Every structure is written in structure tokens, then in C-alpha cells.
N, C-alpha and C positions, 0 to 999 in steps of 0.2 A: 597377516595382512589378507583382507578379503578383496577380491577383484570381481567386478561385474562389468560386462561389456554390453552397452545398449546399441542396437542397430536400428537405423531409420534415416529419414531425411533430417538434416540439421540446418538450423538457421541461428546465427548469433551476430550481434552488432558490435562494432568497434567505435562508432560515433553515430550521431544522429544523421540518418540519410535524408536527402531532399526528396527522393523518389526512388523507384526501382532501378533507374539507370545509374544511380550513385553507388556502383558496385564496390568501390573501395571502402564503403561504410559498413559492409556486412560480409559475412561468409555464408554461402549456401552450398551444401554438399548433398548430392542426390542419394548416394548410398554411403552413409557415414557410420563410423564407430566412435562411441564415446566411452572411454575407459574410466571407471570409478574405482578408486582405492581408498578404503577407510573414510568415506564421506567426502572425498575431494576428487575433482576431475583431474585425472592423471595425464590423459592424452585425448586429443580429438583429431580426426582426419578421415581419410577414406576407410571404409570398413576393412578392406584387404590389408591395408597398412597397419591398422591398430590391432586386428586379429592376429597378425603375425607377431606383433610385439608381445601379446598376452595370450598365448595358446591355451592356457589353463583356465582362463576366465569363464565364468558362467555367462552365457549369452542370452539376452532378452531381446527378442526380435519384434520391434515395433513397426516394421514396414507395413503399409506405405505411409504411416503417419509422420508428423512433423515434430521434431524435438527442439525445444527452445528453453532458455532460462526460465525458471519459475517467475510468476508475476509478483510484483511488489505493490502493496497497497499503502499509501502514505498518509491516510487519515480515515479512521473509523472508530466507532464507539463500542467497546466490548459489552457494556451493560445494557445495550439497546437491542440485543438479539431477539427479545420477545415483544418488542414494540414496532419492529419493521412492519410496514404495511398497515399502519394505524391511520384511520381516515383523516382527511386533510385539515390542515390549519397552517398558518404561517408560523415563522420561526418561534417567536416568544410564546405564543399560545401552545405550540407543539411541545415545547420544553415543559411548560407548566402542566399540561394535561396528560402527557404521556411519559416524557423522559424522566422528570424528577420523581413522580410516584414509582416508576419502575426501578430507578436507581436506589431507592430506599431499601429494596429487597436485598441489596448486596452488603448489608450489614451482617448477613448470615453467611458464615464461611462455607458451609455445605452447599448453599445455593451458588456461591461464587465458583466452587470447584466443579459443580455440574455444568454451569454455563460456560466455563473456560474450555472444557472438553468439547462441548457442542459447538462453540464458537470456532475453535481451531479445526474441527471436522468440516465445518462449512467453508472455511478458507481453503483448506487443501482440496476438498472436493471440487472447488472452482478453479484450482490451479494456482492459488496464491501461496507462496512459500515464505514470504516476509511481510510483516505488517507493522504499522505504527498506530498504536491503539490508545485511546482514552479509556481509563478505568473509572470507577466511581470515586467518591471522596474517601471511601473506606480503604485503609491499607490492605485489608484482607483481599480485596478485589485484585489488586496488583500482585500480591503474593500468589493468588490462585492462577492468574494468567501466566506469570513467569514460571511457576512450578510445572504447569502443564506443558508449556513450551520446552522447558528443560527435559521433561520426560520424553518428548518427541525429538529432541535435538533440533528444534526449529528456531530460526533466527527471528527474534521478537523484540520490538521496541515498544515501550509504553510507560505510563506513569499514572499515579492516582491524581485525580483532579484536585485543585486547590480552590475552595469556594467558601468565603466567609460572609457573604450577604446575598440577598435576593434569591434565596433558595429555602426550601421547607426545613422544618426541624428534622434532624437526622441526616441532613445532607450538607451541613455546614461544619467546617473546621474553624480554626482561628489562624491568624498569621503565624503564631508560634507553633501550634500543633501541625499545621500544614508543612512548615519548614522541618520540624522534628521528624514527622512521619516520612517525608520525602528523603531526608538525610539517611534514615535507617533503611529505607528501601534501596537507596543507591548503594549503601554498604553491603546489603544482602544480595543484590541482583546485578548491578551494573558490571559488565565485563565478565560475569560468571557464565560459563558456557557460551551460548550465542545470544545472550540477553544484553539489551542496552536500555538504560533508564532515560526517560524523557521527562523533563521538568514541565509541569502541566497546569498552569493557571487556566481555568476553563475559558473564560473570556472576561473582558473588562467589567461587564455588568455584574458578575458574581464575585469579584474580588475588590476589596478596598485598596486604596493606595498603599496602606501598610503591608497588605499581603503581597502586592506586586513588588514592593521593596524586598520582601523576604525571598520571592521568586528570583529577583535579580541577584540577590546575595548568593543563593544556591547556584545560579548559573556561573557567577564569578568563581565560586569555590570548586565547581566541577565543570571546567570548560570542555571536557570531552563528552558531556551529556548533551543531547538535543533538547530543544525547547519546543513545545507545541501549544497553540491556542487558536482562537478564531478571530477573524477580521472582516468587517464590512460585508456581512452576508445579506443584510436586510435593512431597509431604510428606517424602520422603527427601532431596530437595534442600534443603528448609528446615532439616531436622535437621542435615545436614552443614554447612551454612552457620553454624548456631549453634555447632557444634564449632570451626570455623575462626575465628570471630569472637566469642569468649565475652564480650567487653566490650560488644557491641552489644545494644541493647534488643530488637531483632527484625531480620528480614531487611532491611527497608527502611532501618533505621537504619545499616546498613553503608554504603549509598550516601550517606545524609544526612551522616554524619560526614566524608565525603571530598569534600563540596561538589559532589555530582553530581545534586542535585535542583533542578528549576526548570521553568518552562513549556516549555522546549525538550527536556525529558527524556522519552523514550519507553521504557516499561517493559513488555516483552512478558509476557503472561499475567496476572499479578497476580490469581490465583484465590483463594488461601488467605490472606486479609488479616485481621489482628487490628484491633480498634478504633483503637489508636494509629496504625497504619499508614494507615488511612483518614483519620484526622485530619491526618496529615502530607501525604498526597496533596492534600487540600483546601487546606492552608495553603501548600504550595509551588507548586501548579499543575502538578505533574508529570502525565504522561498515561499511564494504563494502556492496553494494547492487547489487545483480545479476539482470540484465535486459535482459533476454534471447531473447525475440522477437525483441527488438531493436538491440541487438548485432548481430543477424543473418541478420536483414533487412539492416543494414548499413555495413555489412561485417567487423565488428570491431574485432572479435576474440571470443575465448572460455574462459569463466569464470572458473577458476580452484578452485572449492569449496573444494575439498579434501585437497589441499595444505594449504588453510587457516584454515580449520577445524583441521588439524594436529597440528597447532600452537595455538589452543584454540580460534581462531577468529570466532566470530559469525556473519553470513551474513544475510541480508534481501533478499527478492525477490520481484520484482516489475514489473509493466507493461511498464513503461517509455513511455506511450502515450505522444506525437504523433509519435516519431520514432518507439516506440513500436507499434505493429500492431493490438492489441486487448485490449479492456478494461477488458476482462475476465481474472480473476486470474486462472481459470481452464485452459484456453489456455496458459497462462504464465507457469503454471506447466507442461503442455504438452511439450512446447518447451524447458523448463529447463531440463526435463528428457532427451531430445534428445541431448542437448549440453553436458550434463554430460556423456551420453552414448558414445559420440564420444571420450571421454577421459578415458573410462573404469571405470567410476564412476557410482554407482547405486543410484537411487532415488526411494526408496520404496514408494508406495502410502500413507502409513500411515505417513511417514516422510514428504511427500509432503503436505498433508493437515494440519499437525501440522505447517509446515513452513508458510503457508498462513494465519494461524489463531494465535495460541498462540506464535509460533516462531517469527512472525513479531511483535507481541505485546511486546515480551521480548526484541527484538532489540530496540524498542522505550522506554523501561522501563515502559510499561503500562500494563503488564500482570495481575496486580491486578484489572484492570478496564475493559479491553476488551480482546478478543481473546479466552475466554472460556465460558462455560455455567454454571460456578460456581455461587451459591447463593451470592448475594451482588455485582455482576458485572453488567455492563450496558447491557441492553437487546437488543443487536445487534445480529441478528440471520439470518441465511440463511437456506432456505428449498430447498433441492436438489432432483431432480428426475432423476435417472439413466436410465429411460426408456422414456426420453423426446422426442426422435425422433424415427422413425421406425428403423433406423440402430442401435441405442442404445438399443432399446427394443429387437431386434433380438439377439444382442450380450448378453444381460442380461439373456436371456433364458438359457445360458450355464454358467452363473456365480453362484457360490455356496458359496462364502465367502464375508465378508465385504470388505476385501482388493481388491478382484476382482471388486466389485461394485465401490469402490473408483477409481480404475484405469480406469474403463469405463468413469466415470465423468471427470477424469483428461485428458484423451486422446481424448474423443469424445464430451465432454461437452462444452457448451458456455452459453449465456444468456437464451437459450431455456430450459436448465436444471435447471434454477433457478425458482422455483415455487413461492416463496414469499421471501421478505426481510423485516425484522423488524429493524427499527432504533429507539433506545430507546423505544422499545415496540410497535411502530406504523408501520403498514404495508405500505411499500413504493414502491412496484413494480408498475411501471407506465403502462407497457404494458398489454394487455389482458392476463389474467391468464389461464393456462390450467386447465382442470377439476381436481379435487382431493382435494381441500381445501374448506370447507364450515363451517359456524358457526352453532353449534349445541347446544341444551340445555344440561345442565349438566346431566350426567348419575348417577344413584344411586351408592353409594360406594359399 
């Protein structure tokens, strides 16, 4: 058994806090010890207490930095790593001009493997330890992503997209091949190591009713798999969906009719929803996912989180790389704050950091495994430095509370604020680390 003891300030959430005064919702320890044994958090508490329990553990001293659960990204596109920051267009044009040509390259298994390694490096360098990814239509893309995640022992959810129309040659499957490829990938990867398969019809526009029937059949056969797709991101997309599915009451009804809605369904964007769709989300427990940087970049619209919350609907938050403009969940929270501000909705930093950790874990139904620093959970940890840049350090001189520190990280932070990232207890930050973390001999209790 290998034991590592991390020392630093610790913040973990037990439920969503209203604000910093809601102290029952979180635990904050100024001088904490976090004991890791074989990739799992074995104990958390004051440093003196935990060091006494494990006198032989190797100590990594991260003081004065803040240790939190690793970030969780609930919607992004693995094959779009090389089209992020492609000059503007709205959704359908962006797909046709950038996304689809790029995804044709993922027919090459060697390219898939290279991109998978680069993609996971980007995630971990930004503090993200779990993600829910769309792959390309090629089974090889999902194989590459899961194989690389397995090599790193990283919790990864994803699936090959199913697309049998309105996509170029080389990017279409059929209802049957989409079903067969997905079934084989589920058998190969779902539940293997820390991998979870996600049934992935890209969106209504690129699937026929026959393919959505097949996706619904897969979901019924594999109820422990998640489902992911897109919903109501853009007005032109909604209008085209209505033309393709004239029998449907609205966009969400397309998925509802094919058995694709439930608590394991993740619906990217969900911006322009009518009252019936909100009712259906509340009734089925399906999860909208807020993608603020993408929604702003493509000019798609403003996600109305308060409207959904008032109906008891729990939303995820995500980067949506590559229309999303940053791998950083810190920058995603920054832009999310602004989107909500434009609608008179507040996003307190305590609630923001809960959202990117335990909140997103709960959206996935995985809060018993990831998203907190509770003993018995997987040791996915991010170490954050609110003084990582000169501008942040200057601002931090005037910060006197934990909430102010978190807001500095939320608004000014990016990968430079991520000192270290542990994936199943193993340090994974690939870029040169800033001073502040060193391995030290255990101190006397």
C-alpha cells in the first residue's frame, strides 16, 4: 500500500451552499491533511491529526494553496481540440465549416491516439479530472479516448456520436452500424477501470427517426449508461429540427418520443425552451448542461438557470470545447457568472465551485465517488493558487475572506492558477509547476 499525505488548506462541499454563511454546506480547514492510499482518499482532517495517523506517509506540502476536488466537465468534444478558436460563425455554419471537416480526420487511429493524449493533457493541466466527451462517428476515436484514460487511471465518460444524415461523407453511420458499434464499445469499455460509456446521438438534425429508435433501444438495454445530445442551442437549429420532425410537439419531444429522456440524460445548451419542455425536464429528471463560453462565442443565447432551478431542475456546467473557448472550468465559471448577471441572476463563488465539483458529480449520479474530498472517494484533487499571476497577487492583497479568494480564482484564474492535479492520487500536471509544492519528510505529530 502506498500512502501520500497532502498538506494545505482544504475546501470540500457536502451540498450546494447559498453563500459563504451557509457553513453546514462545506468544510474548510486552514491547515489540513489529506491522506491518499492507493488512489483513494483514506482520511481528511487537521494536518496534525492525519499526520499522527500515518507517520510513514510521504508528505507533499502545498501550503498556502487550496486543495479541492478535481473539476468535472459535463459536456465537451474530443475531436474539436484543433478547431477551438476558429473564427466566428453561428452553430450550423460552425459545424459545417469547422467541426465536420475536422472530425473526418478521426478515421485515422494514429491521429485519434495523438489527439487523445493531447486532449487529456489539456484537461488535467486545467484542473479537470473527469469529463463527459463526445467522440467522432468513428469507433476508433472512442477506443483511443478510453485507452488513454485507462492508461492514466482517469475517470472518463464518453461515446462515439451516431449520425446518419446531414453530415459529410465519412462522417455518417447507419442506424444499424451506429447501434452495433456502440454495443461493441459498451462491451469493451463501460465499467472497465474508471470508464463509463455514454450513448451519443449527436442531435436531432443528424439522426433519422430510425437511428433515434436504435439509440433508445441501446438506452433500454444498458440503463446504467448515460445518454448525451444537444438541445435548443440556436433558433435556426430549432427551426430545422421542426422541419425534420413535424410530428413532434417541440425539440425536446423528439428525444422524448424515442425513449431518450431520464435522469442519466445530459442535454447540452437547452437555452430556448418553451414551457412544455421545461415541464418535461422536470418530470423526467433529464439534465440540461450550461455551456457559457460556447453560447457567447456562437451568439446562441443566454441560459436561464433560475427558471430551471425554480422547477427543481438541476443543471450541469461545462466548457463545450471546441466552440467553447477554454478548457478551464475557472474561465467557464467566469463566463457563467456574466451570463447570469445579464439576466439578474447571482452566482456566488461558493455555489460556483460547488457546481464545478460536487454539483456536476451529482448531475452524473457520481457524487459518492468523485466531486468531494470525503474519505472513501477517488483521489481526484486540484490544488489552486489565487496568487498565480501578478495581477491576481495584487488583487489578493485586498482579499480577506475565502469567498473573495474563490472569486479571484473564478474571474482571473486559468491553468496558471492550477498548481497541481492528482488523478487517482497520482500527480498529473504536465507543465512546469510554479514554486510552492515540495515533497518533505513527515513532521513529528
